[in-house]
N, C-alpha and C positions, 0 to 999 in steps of 0.2 A: 504494500500500500504506500509506503514511504516513497518508493521509486515512482509510482503513478502520480502522487502529489507533486513530486519534484519535476517530473516531466510536464505536468499540467502548468506548473509555475513557469517553466522554461518556455513553453508554447505561448503563454500569455506575454512573456517578455519579448518574444520574437515578433509580436504584432507591432503595428506602426506607432502606437502611442508610447514613446520613450521619454516623454517630457518629465521633468523633475521640478518640484516646487522650489522656490527660492529658499536657500539654506536647508534643503532636504536632499539627502544623497540617495534615497530609495526611489526607484521609478514608480510612477503612478499605478501601473497594473499590480505591482506588489502590494502597495498600500491598499488598493481596492480589494485584493485577495484577503489581506488581513482584516479589513472592515467586514467583508463577507463572513469570515470565520466568526467574528464577534457577533454579528447580527444573526448568525445561525444558532447562537446560544452559548458560545464559549466565553469565558471570562477574559479580561485583558491579559492576565498572566498565562492562561492556557493558550491564548492566541500567540503570545510571545514565544512560548515553548514550541509550538508547531512551527512557527517561522524559523526558530533556531535550528530545528531538525532539517529545514530546507536551506540552511546556509544564510539566512537573513538575521543579522545581529542588530537588534534595536531594543531600546529599553521599554518597559511597560508605559512610561510617561510619553514616549514618542508614539506608541501605538494608540494610547488614549487620545492624543492629539489628532491622529489620523481619523479615528472613529468620529470624533466630534466635528472634524472639518469635512470629511468625505461622506458621512452617513446621510447628511441632509441633501447632498447632491445626487446620491444614488437612488435608483428606482427600487421598488420592492423586489425581493429575490424572485427570479424567474421560476415558473413552473415548467414541468416537462412531461412528456409521454415517451419515455425512453424504451427502446427495444432490448437493450442490454445494459445492466448496471453492475459495476464492480463494487463489492462491499467487503470491507476488511476492518480489522482492529489492530492497533499497535500499542504496546506499552510505552508510555512516555513518563518523564519526570517533570513535575511542576512544583517549584519551591521545595524541592527535596522529597516530595511525596510521589509514590507510584500512582499513575492514573492510566486509564485505558481510553484511547482515542478510537472512535468509530467514524468511518467515512463511507459515503456512497457517491460514486462518480458515474455519470452517463458516459459509456465508452465511445460513443460516436461524437457527441458535441464537446466532450471533456468538461461539461458543466458539473460543478460540485453541487450535488443535490441535497446532501445532508451531512452534517458533522456534529459530533458531540463528544464530550469527555466525561467519563464516569470514574468514581473513586474505587469501584470494585468491578470484578469481572465475573458476572453471573448471567443467568438466563434473563432475569428481569430487566437489567439495563439494555441488553441486546434487543429484547422485545419492545421496550419503550422506544429505542432508536428506530427500529423498523416500523413501528406504529406511526411515528411522526413522519417518516418517509412516505408512507402510504396516504397520510392525510394531506401532504403537500403536493404530491405528484400522482399522476395516473399510471400505476404500475401493474394494472390487472393483467396485461399481456406481456409483461417484462420477464426476461430471463435474467436471473441473478447469478453472478459469477463470484464464487467464494473459494478461499483456499481450504486446505484440509487441516485447519487449525485444531488445536486440542481443546 
């Protein structure tokens, strides 16, 4: 999953909008991605932890500024009717605590459909994650791609 998120971020960076805010070294697509993570339900610190996994080193204060500057300019998160969705979990560390990141990506559009971080790895958090995914997107005819996780 980490590789898929990294590839998604790289594809976003390869697009034409490489502008950078004055006094901001992070390209706008990366900041938008961070804001999307936060608006999808992650805390600022969880968002920073995910960005660090992807090689983006910014403080929680910087990400907080992105959220408050960009969130008003962004539209509501898009909805989708994907035919194939990759779903995975990854153990991460946020402020010294183990957490589990769940993410779902439309394999065709590379749209990040859902993301969440839980403090425990059990059936209930996974079910809650999938339930929210089904509430936001039409996945009735979708093929879910998962690994053979334990």
